[in-house]
Every structure is written in structure tokens, then in C-alpha cells.
C-alpha positions, 0 to 999 in steps of 0.5 A: 495743842499744849503740853505741860510737865510737872517737876519739883523746883530745882529737879530735872525729873518729870513727875507727869505730863498733860497734853491739852486741846482748847475747844473754845466753841464748846467752852472746854479744854480736852485732855488728850494725854495725862501720864504719871512717871513710872516711879509715881504709880501704884502703891509704892509711888514716891509722890501722891496727887500728880494726876490731880495737880495736872488736872487742876492746871487744866481746870484753872486754864478752863476757868480763866478762859471760859469762866462759869461755863468752864469744862475739862474733859478727857477720854479715859482708858476703861480701867481708870474711868472709875478713878477719875469719877471717884477722885476728881468728881468727873461725870460720864458724858457720852464717851468722855468724862468731864467736870464743870462748875461748880465741881471744877472749883472743888477740884481746884480748891482740893489740889491747887498748891500755888 
């Protein structure tokens, strides 16, 4: 399991966290946990696109590891599933949501700021 945090350069504040599990036999990275800091939730959030940037990091790792077979999956809370479908192009795959190539490349192109 791997854990990544999103911070602004020079700041100690953590904007969001993502925990990933690589599943090479299925050519995918599974998001075990994705969370955004309290100050960055809702309509009065300080920064936008924190979850999108964290998902993009997972997508880039998946493409690096698995190329054209890359997949990122997660099992969302019911009330937020539509958000992942609408904003990140994820699709319902049984009990999980997932994104694969070419949609994964659209996600990277939309949120990658490196």
C-alpha cells in the first residue's frame, strides 16, 4: 500500500491524501482512500480540484506501470459516486468505479499541472 499527500510547495498543510494499492495481475491501481482536508470541501473551499489532482497522480502511475492497459478503480461512498462519474469520467464496474484508457488520458490532460 502506498500513501501520497498533496501540499503546496513550502507549506506544511496537507490538502488531501490518497492511498493506493497496485494490482499488477489486473493492470490496475485501486484507490483505497481518497480524502480532502476540511477547508477544501463544499462551496466555501479554499482550493479546487484536489481530488482530481490526486486521482491524476494515480492515473499517471497506472499508465507508467501498465501502459495502454492501465486502469484506476475505487469504491466510493454511494452519495459521491455520481461526482466521480460526472467530473472524472469514471464508469460503473460492478461494485467499483473505474477509468481506463483513453478516458484515463483525458483525466491526466485535464488535471496534470506538472
